[in-house]
C-alpha positions as CSV (number, residue, x, y, z in Angstrom):
1,M,63.5,144.4,197.7
2,G,59.9,144.2,198.4
3,K,56.9,143.2,196.2
4,V,55.4,145.4,193.5
5,I,51.9,146.2,192.8
6,F,50.9,147.2,189.1
7,T,47.7,148.5,188.1
8,I,46.1,149.7,184.7
9,S,42.9,151.4,185.0
10,Y,40.4,152.3,182.3
11,D,36.9,152.6,180.9
12,I,35.3,150.4,178.6
13,N,32.7,151.2,175.7
14,P,29.6,150.2,177.2
15,E,28.6,148.4,173.9
16,K,31.6,146.4,174.2
17,R,30.8,145.1,177.8
18,E,30.1,141.6,177.0
19,E,33.2,141.1,174.7
20,Y,35.2,142.8,177.3
21,L,34.1,140.2,179.9
22,V,35.0,137.4,177.7
23,L,38.4,138.7,176.9
24,T,39.0,139.4,180.7
25,Q,38.6,135.4,181.1
26,S,41.3,134.9,178.6
27,M,43.5,137.3,180.5
28,K,43.0,135.7,183.7
29,N,43.8,132.4,182.3
30,H,46.9,133.7,180.4
31,F,48.3,135.5,183.5
32,Q,47.4,133.2,186.1
33,S,47.6,129.8,184.7
34,V,50.2,130.4,181.8
35,N,52.4,132.9,183.3
36,G,51.7,132.1,187.1
37,R,51.1,135.7,188.0
38,E,48.8,137.0,190.9
39,Y,46.4,138.8,188.7
40,S,42.8,140.1,189.2
41,V,40.2,142.4,187.4
42,F,38.2,144.8,189.2
43,E,35.2,146.9,188.3
44,V,34.8,150.3,190.4
45,K,32.2,150.3,192.6
46,G,29.3,152.7,191.5
47,K,31.0,153.4,188.1
48,K,29.9,150.8,185.7
49,N,32.3,149.8,182.7
50,S,35.4,151.5,184.8
51,F,38.0,148.7,185.5
52,T,41.2,148.1,187.1
53,E,43.5,145.2,186.3
54,L,45.9,144.1,189.5
55,F,49.1,142.5,189.3
56,I,51.1,141.6,192.4
57,F,54.7,140.5,191.7
58,K,57.1,139.1,194.5
59,S,60.1,141.4,193.2
60,L,60.9,144.0,190.9
61,E,62.7,141.6,189.0
62,E,59.4,139.8,188.5
63,Y,57.8,143.0,187.5
64,N,60.5,143.9,185.0
65,Q,60.2,140.6,183.2
66,L,56.2,140.9,182.7
67,E,56.5,141.7,179.1
68,D,59.6,139.8,178.3
69,N,59.0,137.4,175.3
70,D,55.1,137.2,175.8
71,D,53.7,137.6,172.4
72,S,50.2,136.5,173.7
73,M,50.3,139.2,176.1
74,S,50.7,141.9,173.3
75,D,47.6,140.1,171.4
76,L,45.6,140.5,174.6
77,V,46.5,144.1,174.9
78,S,45.7,144.9,171.3
79,Q,42.2,143.2,172.0
80,L,41.6,145.3,175.0
81,E,42.7,148.6,173.4
82,S,39.8,148.1,170.8
83,L,37.4,148.2,173.5
84,L,38.4,151.0,175.5
85,N,36.7,154.5,175.9
86,G,39.5,156.6,176.4
87,K,43.0,156.1,177.6
88,M,44.8,153.6,180.2
89,K,46.2,154.9,183.1
90,Y,49.1,152.8,184.8
91,T,50.3,153.0,188.5
92,T,53.4,150.9,189.8
93,L,53.8,150.8,193.6
94,I,56.8,149.4,195.0
95,E,56.6,148.0,198.6
96,A,58.6,150.3,201.3
97,D,61.4,148.5,203.2
């Protein structure tokens, strides 16, 4: 099986931008350093405060383990949800064989 790309897209409240940017550093540290995941956060060009998180997994099995036994991730997601302006949109892409 091929790679899996998982994205989470959302808008944040403009007045929470600085708090969000600090949180993104914690998320990057957690997912890259602690979990060894390929993870980035991007802001949509021309649409301030609209962001997409990008995870790249080596396999579907690795993707399925994203939330397994990860209490820190739940805490980060809770913090993120308090900064949102609307809902999150999730997309999962599986590499074609």
